[in-house]
C-alpha positions in Angstrom: -5.1 -1.3 -14.3 -4.1 -4.9 -13.6 -1.9 -5.2 -10.4 -0.5 -8.6 -9.5 2.1 -10.0 -7.1 3.3 -12.4 -9.7 6.1 -11.8 -12.3 3.6 -12.3 -15.2 0.0 -12.8 -16.2 -0.9 -16.2 -17.6 -1.6 -16.1 -21.3 -0.2 -12.6 -21.8 3.1 -11.5 -23.2 4.7 -8.3 -22.1 5.2 -5.9 -25.0 7.3 -3.4 -23.0 8.8 -3.0 -19.5 8.4 0.6 -18.5 10.2 0.6 -15.2 9.8 0.4 -11.4 6.9 2.4 -9.9 6.2 3.1 -6.3 3.7 4.7 -3.9 3.5 5.6 -0.3 0.6 6.1 2.1 1.3 7.8 5.4 -1.4 7.9 8.1 -1.1 9.3 11.6 -3.3 7.6 14.2 -4.5 10.2 16.7 -4.3 9.9 20.5 -8.0 9.1 21.0 -7.9 6.3 18.4 -4.8 4.9 20.1 -6.5 4.9 23.5 -9.6 3.3 22.1 -7.6 0.7 20.3 -5.7 -0.2 23.5 -9.0 -0.7 25.4 -10.3 -3.0 22.6 -7.0 -5.1 22.9 -7.5 -5.5 26.6 -11.1 -6.9 26.3 -10.1 -9.1 23.4 -11.8 -7.2 20.6 -10.2 -6.5 17.2 -8.5 -3.2 16.7 -10.7 -2.1 13.9 -9.4 1.4 14.2 -5.9 0.4 13.1 -7.3 -2.0 10.5 -9.2 1.0 9.0 -6.1 3.2 9.1 -4.0 0.5 7.4 -6.6 0.1 4.7 -6.6 3.8 4.0 -2.8 3.9 3.8 -2.7 0.9 1.6 -5.3 2.4 -0.8 -3.4 5.7 -1.0 -0.1 3.9 -1.7 -1.6 1.7 -4.4 -3.4 4.6 -6.1 -0.2 6.6 -6.1 1.7 3.7 -7.7 -1.1 3.2 -10.3 -1.1 6.9 -11.3 2.7 6.7 -11.9 2.3 3.6 -14.0 -0.5 5.2 -16.1 1.8 8.2 -16.6 4.3 5.8 -18.2 1.7 4.3 -20.4 1.4 1.0 -18.5 -1.7 -1.1 -18.4 -0.4 -3.5 -15.7 2.0 -3.6 -12.7 3.8 -6.9 -12.0 5.6 -8.1 -8.9 3.7 -5.8 -6.6 5.1 -5.7 -3.1 3.7 -4.0 0.0 5.6 -3.1 3.2 4.1 -1.8 6.4 6.1 0.3 8.9 5.2 1.9 12.2 7.2 5.2 12.4 7.5 5.6 16.2 9.6 8.1 18.1 9.2 11.7 17.0 6.6 10.7 14.3 4.2 9.5 17.0 2.2 6.5 15.9 2.5 7.1 12.2 1.8 4.2 9.8 3.7 4.0 6.5 2.7 1.7 3.7 5.1 1.5 0.8 4.4 -0.4 -2.4 6.4 -1.0 -5.5 6.2 -3.0 -8.7 7.2 -3.2 -12.4 5.1 -1.1 -14.8 4.5 -3.0 -18.1 2.5 -2.7 -21.3 0.7 -5.8 -22.5 
């Protein structure tokens, strides 16, 4: 599956637009990871724990979107957009990655 952030792929003509597809990845960072990440911030290190969690959430979201596009018969997704949100409050430190794009057949 080809996934691009652009509205088209050079040299290819869209045969059929199949619709908007989306995916979400929701990852909860546990308390110990939060504490460790805070310590790393204080000493100037990178917060690799959060980077790893964001990567997992992004991969889940993209895979979910890809599966939906394949179910429609698509072989590409155009105009892919990613959005990251931290759902604080009652959700704790939960990270949401949402992704959407246009499923097409080339």
